[in-house]
BAROTI-324729 format. One record per residue: residue number from 1; residue in one letter; chain; x, y, z of N, C-alpha, C in turn. Coordinates in nm, 4 decimals, always signed. Last residue first. Layout:
<nodes>
[NUM A A [X Y Z] [X Y Z] [X Y Z]]
...
</nodes>
This chain:
<nodes>
[222 E A [-0.4386 -1.4637 -1.4134] [-0.3959 -1.5620 -1.3125] [-0.4894 -1.6816 -1.3183]]
[221 E A [-0.4369 -1.4253 -1.7700] [-0.4752 -1.3869 -1.6354] [-0.4300 -1.4951 -1.5397]]
[220 E A [-0.2460 -1.3334 -2.0498] [-0.2939 -1.4379 -1.9623] [-0.3274 -1.3800 -1.8261]]
[219 D A [-0.1358 -1.1576 -2.2196] [-0.2791 -1.1431 -2.1988] [-0.3334 -1.2488 -2.1037]]
[218 D A [+0.1790 -1.0290 -2.0898] [+0.0972 -1.1058 -2.1840] [-0.0485 -1.0924 -2.1452]]
[217 L A [+0.3375 -0.7101 -2.0674] [+0.2651 -0.8196 -2.0051] [+0.1888 -0.8967 -2.1114]]
[216 E A [+0.6606 -0.5898 -2.1320] [+0.5239 -0.6062 -2.1795] [+0.4611 -0.7261 -2.1140]]
[215 P A [+0.8475 -0.4981 -1.8358] [+0.8316 -0.5564 -1.9677] [+0.6857 -0.5687 -2.0054]]
[214 V A [+0.9053 -0.1956 -1.6824] [+0.8254 -0.3161 -1.6689] [+0.8057 -0.3737 -1.8079]]
[213 T A [+1.2294 -0.0617 -1.6089] [+1.1080 -0.0680 -1.6886] [+1.0338 -0.1959 -1.6561]]
[212 G A [+1.4763 -0.0570 -1.4809] [+1.3796 +0.0475 -1.4514] [+1.2560 +0.0462 -1.5373]]
[211 E A [+1.6656 -0.2110 -1.7312] [+1.6647 -0.1520 -1.5976] [+1.5597 -0.0420 -1.5856]]
[210 A A [+1.6474 -0.4620 -1.8991] [+1.5783 -0.3334 -1.9183] [+1.5602 -0.2677 -1.7832]]
[209 E A [+1.8184 -0.6633 -1.8211] [+1.8010 -0.6380 -1.9636] [+1.7387 -0.5011 -1.9887]]
[208 G A [+1.8043 -0.6649 -1.5491] [+1.9364 -0.6566 -1.6083] [+1.9306 -0.6256 -1.7566]]
[207 Q A [+1.5390 -0.7094 -1.5017] [+1.5894 -0.5728 -1.4898] [+1.7290 -0.5564 -1.5472]]
[206 E A [+1.4303 -0.9558 -1.4971] [+1.4624 -0.9019 -1.6283] [+1.5218 -0.7615 -1.6219]]
[205 E A [+1.3713 -1.0009 -1.2346] [+1.4743 -1.0848 -1.2951] [+1.5181 -1.0325 -1.4309]]
[204 M A [+1.1595 -0.8286 -1.2021] [+1.2844 -0.7977 -1.1351] [+1.3997 -0.8779 -1.1946]]
[203 F A [+0.9663 -0.9656 -1.3425] [+1.0146 -0.8390 -1.3969] [+1.1464 -0.7974 -1.3321]]
[202 P A [+0.9160 -1.1884 -1.1780] [+0.9644 -1.2077 -1.3158] [+1.0234 -1.0810 -1.3762]]
[201 R A [+0.8362 -1.0491 -0.9279] [+0.9569 -1.1307 -0.9401] [+1.0039 -1.1521 -1.0842]]
[200 F A [+0.5948 -0.9157 -0.9041] [+0.7121 -0.8393 -0.9484] [+0.8313 -0.9280 -0.9842]]
[199 V A [+0.4293 -1.1137 -0.8073] [+0.3947 -1.0488 -0.9341] [+0.5169 -0.9775 -0.9910]]
[198 R A [+0.5482 -1.1707 -0.5688] [+0.5461 -1.2773 -0.6698] [+0.5059 -1.2233 -0.8062]]
[197 E A [+0.5015 -0.9294 -0.4374] [+0.6389 -0.9680 -0.4703] [+0.6443 -1.0804 -0.5729]]
[196 L A [+0.2276 -0.9005 -0.3794] [+0.2864 -0.8332 -0.4949] [+0.4264 -0.8801 -0.5324]]
[195 L A [+0.1503 -1.0457 -0.1503] [+0.0748 -1.0588 -0.2751] [+0.1537 -1.0101 -0.3961]]
[194 L A [+0.3343 -0.9680 +0.0378] [+0.3157 -1.1106 +0.0141] [+0.2419 -1.1355 -0.1173]]
[193 S A [+0.2932 -0.6944 +0.0369] [+0.4190 -0.7459 -0.0174] [+0.4097 -0.8964 -0.0446]]
[192 A A [+0.0453 -0.6788 +0.1627] [+0.0566 -0.6374 +0.0225] [+0.1843 -0.6921 -0.0400]]
[191 L A [+0.1160 -0.7593 +0.4203] [+0.0269 -0.8439 +0.3409] [+0.0336 -0.8083 +0.1923]]
[190 L A [+0.2927 -0.5427 +0.4910] [+0.3334 -0.6826 +0.5003] [+0.2486 -0.7707 +0.4086]]
[189 A A [+0.1359 -0.3141 +0.4560] [+0.2586 -0.3302 +0.3773] [+0.3043 -0.4759 +0.3770]]
[188 W A [-0.0680 -0.3631 +0.6487] [-0.0998 -0.3502 +0.5059] [+0.0241 -0.3752 +0.4200]]
[187 V A [+0.0833 -0.3634 +0.8843] [+0.0137 -0.4857 +0.8435] [-0.0197 -0.4807 +0.6950]]
[186 Y A [+0.1658 -0.0947 +0.8885] [+0.2656 -0.2018 +0.8824] [+0.2018 -0.3305 +0.8316]]
[185 P A [-0.0891 +0.0302 +0.9115] [+0.0017 +0.0597 +0.7991] [+0.1077 -0.0485 +0.7792]]
[184 L A [-0.1984 -0.0870 +1.1576] [-0.2462 -0.1274 +1.0254] [-0.1571 -0.0852 +0.9082]]
[183 V A [-0.0982 +0.0274 +1.3933] [-0.0569 -0.1074 +1.3539] [-0.0850 -0.1351 +1.2065]]
[182 L A [-0.2085 +0.2631 +1.4519] [-0.0690 +0.2470 +1.4912] [-0.0120 +0.1118 +1.4477]]
[181 W A [-0.4707 +0.2416 +1.3944] [-0.3883 +0.3061 +1.2926] [-0.2406 +0.3053 +1.3297]]
[180 V A [-0.5956 +0.1571 +1.6176] [-0.5522 +0.0523 +1.5246] [-0.4639 +0.1096 +1.4142]]
[179 M A [-0.6903 +0.3030 +1.8377] [-0.5577 +0.3321 +1.7815] [-0.5040 +0.2192 +1.6926]]
[178 W A [-0.9409 +0.2976 +1.9218] [-0.8581 +0.1865 +1.9685] [-0.7156 +0.1977 +1.9133]]
[177 M A [-1.0517 +0.5014 +1.7832] [-1.0279 +0.5244 +1.9258] [-0.9423 +0.4135 +1.9869]]
[176 W A [-1.0942 +0.3929 +1.5321] [-0.9838 +0.4869 +1.5490] [-0.9518 +0.5115 +1.6961]]
[175 F A [-1.2612 +0.2039 +1.4198] [-1.1985 +0.1751 +1.5494] [-1.0810 +0.2681 +1.5774]]
[174 E A [-1.3550 +0.3012 +1.1763] [-1.4508 +0.2511 +1.2750] [-1.3896 +0.2354 +1.4141]]
[173 V A [-1.1200 +0.3818 +1.0397] [-1.2308 +0.4755 +1.0595] [-1.3209 +0.4307 +1.1746]]
[172 C A [-0.9612 +0.1517 +1.0391] [-0.9076 +0.2769 +1.0945] [-1.0186 +0.3761 +1.1254]]
[171 L A [-1.1331 -0.0237 +0.9093] [-1.0940 -0.0507 +1.0477] [-1.0388 +0.0752 +1.1151]]
[170 L A [-1.1421 +0.0958 +0.6564] [-1.2634 +0.0876 +0.7378] [-1.2316 +0.0605 +0.8843]]
[169 V A [-0.8739 +0.0600 +0.5747] [-0.9302 +0.1943 +0.5869] [-1.0533 +0.1928 +0.6772]]
[168 C A [-0.8543 -0.2196 +0.5698] [-0.7685 -0.1415 +0.6595] [-0.8241 -0.0010 +0.6816]]
[167 G A [-1.0462 -0.2811 +0.3707] [-1.0613 -0.3312 +0.5068] [-0.9789 -0.2513 +0.6064]]
[166 V A [-0.9347 -0.1625 +0.1446] [-1.0636 -0.1136 +0.1956] [-1.0839 -0.1568 +0.3403]]
[165 T A [-0.7016 -0.3256 +0.1280] [-0.6927 -0.1800 +0.1435] [-0.8210 -0.1215 +0.2010]]
[164 L A [-0.8053 -0.5885 +0.1011] [-0.7101 -0.5541 +0.2069] [-0.7094 -0.4042 +0.2336]]
[163 L A [-0.9618 -0.5640 -0.1278] [-1.0251 -0.6009 -0.0011] [-0.9355 -0.5651 +0.1172]]
[162 G A [-0.7550 -0.4979 -0.3104] [-0.8666 -0.4071 -0.2866] [-0.9359 -0.4353 -0.1545]]
[161 L A [-0.5976 -0.7269 -0.3013] [-0.5408 -0.5987 -0.2595] [-0.6506 -0.4975 -0.2290]]
[160 L A [-0.7815 -0.9081 -0.4091] [-0.7339 -0.9263 -0.2721] [-0.6722 -0.7979 -0.2172]]
[159 L A [-0.8084 -0.7987 -0.6691] [-0.9242 -0.8114 -0.5813] [-0.8822 -0.8243 -0.4351]]
[158 T A [-0.5461 -0.8238 -0.7625] [-0.6079 -0.6916 -0.7531] [-0.7281 -0.6944 -0.6595]]
[157 T A [-0.5174 -1.1009 -0.7655] [-0.4331 -1.0212 -0.6765] [-0.4925 -0.8829 -0.6553]]
[156 L A [-0.7056 -1.1523 -0.9678] [-0.7245 -1.2073 -0.8338] [-0.6424 -1.1303 -0.7316]]
[155 P A [-0.6043 -1.0134 -1.1982] [-0.7319 -0.9747 -1.1351] [-0.7512 -1.0283 -0.9941]]
[154 H A [-0.3543 -0.9208 -1.3417] [-0.3607 -1.0077 -1.2237] [-0.4885 -0.9770 -1.1447]]
[153 A A [-0.3817 -0.7436 -1.5475] [-0.3196 -0.8720 -1.5789] [-0.3297 -0.9717 -1.4631]]
[152 L A [-0.4825 -0.5192 -1.4248] [-0.5681 -0.5896 -1.5205] [-0.5140 -0.7290 -1.5514]]
[151 A A [-0.2574 -0.4456 -1.2736] [-0.3840 -0.4764 -1.2071] [-0.4770 -0.5557 -1.2982]]
[150 L A [-0.0697 -0.3873 -1.4722] [-0.0477 -0.5003 -1.3819] [-0.1770 -0.5425 -1.3134]]
[149 K A [-0.1960 -0.1600 -1.5800] [-0.1651 -0.2755 -1.6639] [-0.1444 -0.4008 -1.5794]]
[148 V A [-0.1954 +0.0152 -1.3677] [-0.3235 -0.0306 -1.4232] [-0.3031 -0.1569 -1.5053]]
[147 S A [+0.0831 +0.0466 -1.3443] [+0.0049 -0.0070 -1.2324] [-0.1292 -0.0598 -1.2800]]
[146 A A [+0.1541 +0.1654 -1.5865] [+0.2080 +0.0332 -1.5534] [+0.1274 -0.0324 -1.4412]]
[145 A A [+0.0178 +0.4117 -1.5608] [-0.0155 +0.3193 -1.6701] [+0.0315 +0.1778 -1.6382]]
[144 L A [+0.1469 +0.5264 -1.3401] [+0.0034 +0.4988 -1.3334] [-0.0377 +0.3979 -1.4402]]
[143 L A [+0.4105 +0.5420 -1.4438] [+0.3817 +0.4688 -1.3212] [+0.2350 +0.4302 -1.3133]]
[142 G A [+0.3835 +0.7111 -1.6636] [+0.4240 +0.5727 -1.6843] [+0.3950 +0.4862 -1.5634]]
[141 G A [+0.3136 +0.9509 -1.5268] [+0.2235 +0.8888 -1.6228] [+0.2552 +0.7422 -1.6463]]
[140 V A [+0.5454 +0.9948 -1.3650] [+0.4123 +0.9783 -1.3055] [+0.3172 +0.9074 -1.4012]]
[139 G A [+0.8184 +0.7828 -1.4712] [+0.7565 +0.9119 -1.4512] [+0.6164 +0.8877 -1.3990]]
[138 F A [+0.9961 +0.5161 -1.3019] [+0.8942 +0.5681 -1.3927] [+0.8747 +0.7171 -1.3693]]
[137 T A [+1.1650 +0.2300 -1.2092] [+1.1796 +0.3737 -1.2316] [+1.0809 +0.4206 -1.3377]]
[136 F A [+1.0601 -0.0081 -0.9582] [+1.0944 +0.0306 -1.0947] [+1.0976 +0.1826 -1.1073]]
[135 R A [+1.0011 -0.0452 -0.6877] [+1.0761 -0.1483 -0.7584] [+1.1284 -0.1035 -0.8954]]
[134 S A [+0.8470 +0.1547 -0.5900] [+0.9583 +0.1108 -0.5063] [+1.0495 +0.0126 -0.5788]]
[133 L A [+0.6474 +0.1707 -0.7799] [+0.7473 +0.2775 -0.7752] [+0.8685 +0.2361 -0.6932]]
[132 V A [+0.4988 -0.0531 -0.7047] [+0.5648 -0.0512 -0.8356] [+0.6753 +0.0541 -0.8362]]
[131 P A [+0.4020 +0.0391 -0.4524] [+0.4936 -0.0757 -0.4607] [+0.5669 -0.0828 -0.5942]]
[130 F A [+0.2399 +0.2499 -0.5576] [+0.3605 +0.2821 -0.4815] [+0.4542 +0.1625 -0.4651]]
[129 I A [+0.0362 +0.1088 -0.7187] [+0.1136 +0.2258 -0.7630] [+0.2454 +0.2421 -0.6885]]
[128 Y A [-0.1284 -0.0939 -0.6347] [-0.0077 -0.1296 -0.7100] [+0.0889 -0.0119 -0.7220]]
[127 A A [-0.3499 +0.0224 -0.5220] [-0.2525 -0.0391 -0.4312] [-0.1257 -0.0840 -0.5027]]
[126 A A [-0.5163 +0.0924 -0.7279] [-0.4322 +0.1972 -0.6691] [-0.3230 +0.1392 -0.5798]]
[125 T A [-0.6452 -0.1553 -0.7598] [-0.5607 -0.1007 -0.8666] [-0.4649 +0.0045 -0.8114]]
[124 G A [-0.7829 -0.1741 -0.5188] [-0.6890 -0.2781 -0.5567] [-0.5940 -0.2308 -0.6644]]
[123 C A [-0.9462 +0.0497 -0.5378] [-0.8427 +0.0462 -0.4330] [-0.7382 -0.0607 -0.4635]]
[122 L A [-1.1093 -0.0377 -0.7518] [-1.0291 +0.0851 -0.7637] [-0.9160 +0.0867 -0.6608]]
[121 V A [-1.2334 -0.2620 -0.6421] [-1.1494 -0.2759 -0.7613] [-1.0566 -0.1560 -0.7757]]
[120 V A [-1.3696 -0.1388 -0.4290] [-1.2731 -0.2463 -0.4023] [-1.1776 -0.2626 -0.5197]]
[119 L A [-1.5355 +0.0380 -0.5706] [-1.4351 +0.0899 -0.4782] [-1.3283 -0.0146 -0.4478]]
[118 F A [-1.7108 -0.1293 -0.7086] [-1.6158 -0.0477 -0.7844] [-1.5027 +0.0015 -0.6951]]
[117 I A [-1.8510 -0.2237 -0.4865] [-1.7795 -0.3175 -0.5743] [-1.6720 -0.2434 -0.6532]]
[116 W A [-1.9571 +0.0132 -0.3927] [-1.8644 -0.0623 -0.3087] [-1.7857 -0.1639 -0.3897]]
[115 F A [-2.1249 +0.0905 -0.6077] [-2.0142 +0.1760 -0.5646] [-1.9118 +0.0975 -0.4847]]
[114 A A [-2.3232 -0.1000 -0.6114] [-2.2251 -0.0987 -0.7208] [-2.1027 -0.0152 -0.6841]]
[113 I A [-2.4606 -0.0148 -0.3837] [-2.4005 -0.1481 -0.3856] [-2.2914 -0.1544 -0.4926]]
[112 Y A [-2.5421 +0.2354 -0.4786] [-2.4591 +0.2275 -0.3588] [-2.3889 +0.0924 -0.3503]]
[111 C A [-2.7087 +0.1734 -0.6887] [-2.5826 +0.2428 -0.7181] [-2.4871 +0.2351 -0.6007]]
[110 A A [-2.9167 +0.0656 -0.5407] [-2.8438 -0.0213 -0.6338] [-2.7090 +0.0408 -0.6701]]
[109 F A [-2.9889 +0.3019 -0.4096] [-2.9454 +0.1866 -0.3307] [-2.8660 +0.0905 -0.4183]]
[108 L A [-3.0726 +0.4622 -0.6180] [-2.9491 +0.4989 -0.5478] [-2.8988 +0.3861 -0.4586]]
[107 T A [-3.3057 +0.3196 -0.6793] [-3.1995 +0.3359 -0.7788] [-3.0669 +0.3682 -0.7124]]
[106 G A [-3.4608 +0.3420 -0.4449] [-3.4176 +0.2116 -0.4941] [-3.3021 +0.2205 -0.5922]]
[105 D A [-3.4451 +0.5445 -0.1755] [-3.4384 +0.5501 -0.3211] [-3.3791 +0.4194 -0.3733]]
[104 G A [-3.4432 +0.5631 +0.1016] [-3.5332 +0.4667 +0.0387] [-3.5360 +0.4724 -0.1124]]
[103 A A [-3.2567 +0.7082 +0.2331] [-3.3885 +0.7715 +0.2174] [-3.4877 +0.6802 +0.1462]]
[102 A A [-3.0335 +0.5564 +0.2075] [-3.0972 +0.5600 +0.3391] [-3.2364 +0.6210 +0.3323]]
[101 A A [-2.9678 +0.6185 -0.0576] [-3.0081 +0.4815 -0.0244] [-3.0805 +0.4777 +0.1094]]
[100 G A [-2.8986 +0.8914 -0.0287] [-3.0102 +0.8517 -0.1141] [-3.0606 +0.7127 -0.0819]]
[99 A A [-2.6788 +0.8712 +0.1452] [-2.7954 +0.9507 +0.1840] [-2.9178 +0.9111 +0.1015]]
[98 Y A [-2.5065 +0.7158 -0.0108] [-2.5556 +0.6637 +0.1164] [-2.6809 +0.7387 +0.1614]]
[97 L A [-2.4486 +0.8851 -0.2256] [-2.5212 +0.7600 -0.2500] [-2.5794 +0.7035 -0.1215]]
[96 F A [-2.3124 +1.0963 -0.0904] [-2.4314 +1.1217 -0.1716] [-2.5146 +0.9952 -0.1890]]
[95 G A [-2.0988 +0.9620 +0.0340] [-2.1945 +1.0362 +0.1135] [-2.3247 +1.0609 +0.0388]]
[94 H A [-1.9652 +0.8601 -0.1932] [-2.0229 +0.7685 -0.0951] [-2.1286 +0.8397 -0.0111]]
[93 L A [-1.8733 +1.0962 -0.3082] [-1.9712 +1.0140 -0.3800] [-2.0393 +0.9159 -0.2859]]
[92 K A [-1.6906 +1.1762 -0.1108] [-1.8054 +1.2608 -0.1431] [-1.9147 +1.1813 -0.2133]]
[91 V A [-1.5095 +0.9611 -0.1279] [-1.5782 +0.9903 -0.0009] [-1.7026 +1.0745 -0.0258]]
[90 M A [-1.4191 +0.9898 -0.3891] [-1.4937 +0.8688 -0.3516] [-1.5694 +0.8890 -0.2212]]
[89 A A [-1.2807 +1.2310 -0.3707] [-1.3971 +1.2227 -0.4586] [-1.4838 +1.1016 -0.4236]]
[88 W A [-1.0722 +1.1520 -0.2003] [-1.1659 +1.2560 -0.1565] [-1.2945 +1.2515 -0.2396]]
[87 G A [-0.9422 +0.9698 -0.3695] [-1.0038 +0.9237 -0.2456] [-1.1059 +1.0229 -0.1924]]
[86 L A [-0.8487 +1.1431 -0.5655] [-0.9454 +1.0400 -0.6020] [-1.0174 +0.9867 -0.4789]]
[85 A A [-0.6700 +1.2868 -0.4095] [-0.7826 +1.3563 -0.4729] [-0.8917 +1.2574 -0.5124]]
[84 A A [-0.4905 +1.0822 -0.3429] [-0.5645 +1.1517 -0.2372] [-0.6862 +1.2235 -0.2932]]
[83 V A [-0.3885 +1.0202 -0.5966] [-0.4620 +0.9182 -0.5216] [-0.5461 +0.9826 -0.4115]]
[82 A A [-0.2612 +1.2639 -0.6516] [-0.3668 +1.2155 -0.7406] [-0.4523 +1.1113 -0.6702]]
[81 L A [-0.0727 +1.2689 -0.4475] [-0.1753 +1.3731 -0.4510] [-0.2920 +1.3319 -0.5401]]
[80 G A [+0.0848 +1.0509 -0.5265] [+0.0098 +1.0457 -0.4018] [-0.1004 +1.1497 -0.3958]]
[79 A A [+0.1942 +1.1535 -0.7605] [+0.1115 +1.0333 -0.7681] [+0.0263 +1.0199 -0.6422]]
[78 P A [+0.3420 +1.3700 -0.6592] [+0.2251 +1.3952 -0.7439] [+0.1345 +1.2732 -0.7587]]
[77 C A [+0.5239 +1.2026 -0.4865] [+0.4420 +1.3133 -0.4372] [+0.3221 +1.3423 -0.5282]]
[76 G A [+0.6644 +1.0158 -0.6419] [+0.5648 +0.9703 -0.5455] [+0.4729 +1.0801 -0.4969]]
[75 V A [+0.8477 +1.1634 -0.7890] [+0.7383 +1.0961 -0.8595] [+0.6270 +1.0582 -0.7620]]
[74 K A [+1.0032 +1.2763 -0.5829] [+0.9683 +1.3557 -0.7008] [+0.8507 +1.2957 -0.7776]]
[73 F A [+1.0557 +1.0734 -0.3949] [+0.9663 +1.1847 -0.3610] [+0.9161 +1.2568 -0.4862]]
[72 N A [+1.2283 +0.8620 -0.4120] [+1.1026 +0.8526 -0.4861] [+1.0075 +0.9696 -0.4622]]
[71 A A [+1.4488 +0.9212 -0.2532] [+1.4704 +0.8858 -0.3935] [+1.3418 +0.8912 -0.4753]]
[70 K A [+1.3393 +0.9670 +0.0024] [+1.4068 +1.0750 -0.0704] [+1.4162 +1.0450 -0.2201]]
[69 L A [+1.2324 +0.7139 +0.0611] [+1.1495 +0.8342 +0.0710] [+1.2095 +0.9478 -0.0108]]
[68 S A [+1.4534 +0.5463 +0.0405] [+1.3455 +0.5336 -0.0566] [+1.2558 +0.6570 -0.0566]]
[67 A A [+1.5979 +0.6361 +0.2637] [+1.6585 +0.6417 +0.1305] [+1.5508 +0.6348 +0.0223]]
[66 W A [+1.4199 +0.5823 +0.4718] [+1.4577 +0.7205 +0.4427] [+1.5174 +0.7341 +0.3031]]
[65 F A [+1.4001 +0.2973 +0.4494] [+1.2814 +0.3830 +0.4469] [+1.3189 +0.5247 +0.4054]]
[64 R A [+1.6636 +0.2154 +0.4856] [+1.5982 +0.1909 +0.3573] [+1.4750 +0.2807 +0.3426]]
[63 L A [+1.6996 +0.2824 +0.7506] [+1.7802 +0.3498 +0.6494] [+1.7183 +0.3330 +0.5112]]
[62 Y A [+1.5183 +0.1014 +0.8576] [+1.4956 +0.2446 +0.8745] [+1.5768 +0.3253 +0.7733]]
[61 G A [+1.6297 -0.1504 +0.7899] [+1.4971 -0.1124 +0.7432] [+1.4710 +0.0367 +0.7505]]
[60 G A [+1.8661 -0.2570 +0.8792] [+1.8732 -0.1521 +0.7775] [+1.7385 -0.1060 +0.7259]]
[59 P A [+1.8623 -0.6190 +0.9135] [+1.8807 -0.4819 +0.9625] [+1.8812 -0.3825 +0.8475]]
[58 Q A [+1.6014 -0.8526 +0.8312] [+1.7346 -0.7998 +0.8078] [+1.7451 -0.6581 +0.8647]]
[57 N A [+1.3712 -1.0067 +0.8158] [+1.4327 -0.9810 +0.9463] [+1.5770 -0.9342 +0.9325]]
[56 R A [+1.2401 -1.0144 +0.5820] [+1.3549 -1.1046 +0.5937] [+1.4274 -1.0902 +0.7280]]
[55 R A [+1.0533 -0.8166 +0.6086] [+1.0056 -0.9545 +0.5928] [+1.1182 -1.0554 +0.6105]]
[54 L A [+1.2290 -0.5917 +0.6234] [+1.1495 -0.6332 +0.7385] [+1.1004 -0.7765 +0.7268]]
[53 H A [+1.3705 -0.5595 +0.3660] [+1.4366 -0.5822 +0.4954] [+1.3461 -0.6488 +0.5987]]
[52 R A [+1.2245 -0.5365 +0.1284] [+1.3690 -0.5587 +0.1208] [+1.4336 -0.5964 +0.2545]]
[51 A A [+0.9550 -0.4971 +0.1928] [+0.9916 -0.5984 +0.0946] [+1.1395 -0.6340 +0.0996]]
[50 M A [+0.9665 -0.2863 +0.3836] [+0.9052 -0.4149 +0.4153] [+0.9559 -0.5240 +0.3230]]
[49 A A [+1.0858 -0.0779 +0.2446] [+1.1507 -0.1301 +0.3649] [+1.0960 -0.2672 +0.4013]]
[48 D A [+0.8882 -0.0471 +0.0440] [+1.0263 -0.0786 +0.0087] [+1.1001 -0.1394 +0.1276]]
[47 Y A [+0.6626 +0.0296 +0.1891] [+0.6616 -0.0964 +0.1150] [+0.8040 -0.1404 +0.0832]]
[46 L A [+0.7586 +0.2752 +0.2902] [+0.7146 +0.1693 +0.3813] [+0.7162 +0.0345 +0.3111]]
[45 A A [+0.8089 +0.4193 +0.0532] [+0.9185 +0.3894 +0.1461] [+0.8822 +0.2758 +0.2411]]
[44 T A [+0.5504 +0.4388 -0.0548] [+0.6578 +0.3751 -0.1308] [+0.7704 +0.3314 -0.0382]]
[43 T A [+0.4272 +0.5855 +0.1458] [+0.3796 +0.4505 +0.1164] [+0.4845 +0.3720 +0.0388]]
[42 G A [+0.5767 +0.8246 +0.1265] [+0.5753 +0.7483 +0.2504] [+0.5302 +0.6047 +0.2294]]
[41 P A [+0.5221 +0.9166 -0.1358] [+0.6579 +0.8787 -0.0983] [+0.6626 +0.7935 +0.0286]]
[40 G A [+0.2314 +0.9533 -0.0997] [+0.2908 +0.8647 -0.1990] [+0.4317 +0.8218 -0.1639]]
[39 L A [+0.2106 +1.1355 +0.1222] [+0.1385 +1.0081 +0.1180] [+0.2048 +0.9093 +0.0227]]
[38 G A [+0.3168 +1.3876 +0.1351] [+0.4058 +1.2765 +0.1648] [+0.3394 +1.1408 +0.1592]]
[37 A A [+0.1026 +1.5505 +0.0899] [+0.2097 +1.5507 -0.0102] [+0.3052 +1.4339 +0.0112]]
[36 V A [-0.0302 +1.4810 +0.3350] [-0.0903 +1.4549 +0.2039] [+0.0176 +1.4495 +0.0950]]
[35 T A [+0.0582 +1.4788 +0.5897] [+0.0901 +1.5985 +0.5118] [+0.0268 +1.5940 +0.3734]]
[34 V A [-0.0042 +1.2289 +0.6747] [-0.0854 +1.3386 +0.7265] [-0.0575 +1.4690 +0.6530]]
[33 A A [+0.1916 +1.0609 +0.5669] [+0.0591 +1.0649 +0.5055] [-0.0226 +1.1847 +0.5502]]
[32 C A [+0.4166 +1.0931 +0.7373] [+0.4240 +1.1286 +0.5949] [+0.2845 +1.1514 +0.5364]]
[31 V A [+0.3102 +1.0024 +0.9766] [+0.3681 +1.1367 +0.9707] [+0.3782 +1.1839 +0.8264]]
[30 L A [+0.2425 +0.7411 +0.9011] [+0.1374 +0.8359 +0.9372] [+0.1870 +0.9794 +0.9306]]
[29 W A [+0.4970 +0.6261 +0.8640] [+0.4051 +0.6384 +0.7503] [+0.2972 +0.7426 +0.7795]]
[28 L A [+0.5923 +0.6423 +1.1269] [+0.6649 +0.7093 +1.0185] [+0.5740 +0.7297 +0.8975]]
[27 V A [+0.4038 +0.4750 +1.2507] [+0.4083 +0.6178 +1.2848] [+0.4822 +0.6965 +1.1768]]
[26 S A [+0.4753 +0.2314 +1.1336] [+0.3393 +0.2831 +1.1161] [+0.3354 +0.4326 +1.1452]]
[25 F A [+0.7362 +0.2039 +1.2241] [+0.7129 +0.2217 +1.0817] [+0.5722 +0.2724 +1.0531]]
[24 A A [+0.6859 +0.1830 +1.5051] [+0.7729 +0.2866 +1.4501] [+0.7455 +0.3104 +1.3024]]
[23 L A [+0.5148 -0.0400 +1.5383] [+0.4733 +0.0939 +1.5803] [+0.5552 +0.2021 +1.5116]]
[22 V A [+0.6742 -0.2454 +1.4267] [+0.5357 -0.2247 +1.3831] [+0.4911 -0.0827 +1.4155]]
[21 D A [+0.9105 -0.2258 +1.5780] [+0.9126 -0.1973 +1.4341] [+0.7721 -0.1680 +1.3821]]
[20 A A [+0.8116 -0.3044 +1.8267] [+0.8710 -0.1716 +1.8113] [+0.8752 -0.1318 +1.6641]]
[19 L A [+0.7360 -0.5659 +1.7696] [+0.6336 -0.4677 +1.8074] [+0.6857 -0.3253 +1.7920]]
[18 V A [+0.9921 -0.6761 +1.7230] [+0.8921 -0.6728 +1.6157] [+0.7854 -0.5690 +1.6458]]
[17 S A [+1.1050 -0.6443 +1.9788] [+1.1687 -0.5830 +1.8622] [+1.0705 -0.5702 +1.7467]]
[16 F A [+0.9419 -0.8018 +2.1373] [+0.9465 -0.6575 +2.1613] [+1.0055 -0.5831 +2.0420]]
[15 I A [+1.0096 -1.0510 +2.0240] [+0.8711 -1.0025 +2.0181] [+0.8671 -0.8507 +2.0388]]
[14 K A [+1.2805 -1.0678 +2.0871] [+1.2390 -1.0688 +1.9471] [+1.0981 -1.0124 +1.9310]]
[13 F A [+1.2659 -1.0773 +2.3659] [+1.3300 -0.9634 +2.3024] [+1.2909 -0.9540 +2.1555]]
[12 L A [+1.1448 -1.3272 +2.3925] [+1.0750 -1.2085 +2.4409] [+1.1334 -1.0825 +2.3773]]
[11 M A [+1.3435 -1.4990 +2.2885] [+1.2136 -1.4868 +2.2211] [+1.1392 -1.3612 +2.2638]]
[10 N A [+1.6788 -1.4446 +2.2366] [+1.5745 -1.4350 +2.3372] [+1.4399 -1.4068 +2.2702]]
[9 D A [+1.8748 -1.4274 +2.0510] [+1.8071 -1.5572 +2.0613] [+1.6935 -1.5541 +2.1628]]
[8 G A [+1.9966 -1.1853 +2.0760] [+1.9099 -1.2036 +1.9599] [+1.8323 -1.3331 +1.9631]]
[7 S A [+1.9848 -1.0677 +2.4139] [+2.0409 -1.1565 +2.3128] [+1.9429 -1.1739 +2.1974]]
[6 F A [+1.8813 -0.9312 +2.6204] [+1.8996 -0.8583 +2.4963] [+1.9648 -0.9419 +2.3874]]
[5 F A [+1.8867 -1.1336 +2.8202] [+1.7594 -1.0718 +2.7789] [+1.7719 -1.0048 +2.6430]]
[4 K A [+2.1564 -1.1939 +2.8498] [+2.0664 -1.2982 +2.8010] [+1.9366 -1.2380 +2.7487]]
[3 N A [+2.2466 -0.9516 +2.9501] [+2.3023 -1.0023 +2.8247] [+2.2127 -1.1088 +2.7646]]
[2 L A [+2.1134 -0.9397 +3.1929] [+2.0767 -0.8456 +3.0864] [+2.1280 -0.8922 +2.9511]]
[1 M A [+2.2568 -1.1525 +3.3198] [+2.1104 -1.1544 +3.3057] [+2.0651 -1.0640 +3.1920]]
</nodes>
């Protein structure tokens, strides 16, 4: 009986296995992110494990997470701190604009609407950073430049990534008591990988020619 339950062909066992991965990887990411310094390396490791193992239902996802966390800490840490600082600035700016818009200031209300549009684009651009680091070798400056370059070259993907990222953050803030933050990091990595892996695929195929670099992008948009 137990052999049948724990068999890889048992649908109930598969469901429990997936749920365990969702919770475990989300918690691993949260533990990294709460330190702030681990935000970048943790996001890189989560995306790396998702793209290389979890989406393919292959074993070794946890080992991949730790290996990627250690390998990318040197670059991911300062990049993550830069993203965290930018996020803090956006929160402060949001508070200022929201207070003015709520007070009936027409100009600040228009700025508040523009802020949300800009925030989606900014989050979409930032969402490239750590997935790019998981796939290619860069210094901090080169990583940020390559991420912006990819974001500009793929505007539709950038928009979808921005909506995904902003949506996950808002859900975590609005429904934190429902503990959605135990699921959303995994969900974000899964959906982001579906969007980004097709963007990375041509460059990954060229890695044999230029290992660890992103080739020059053309001017064509999606």
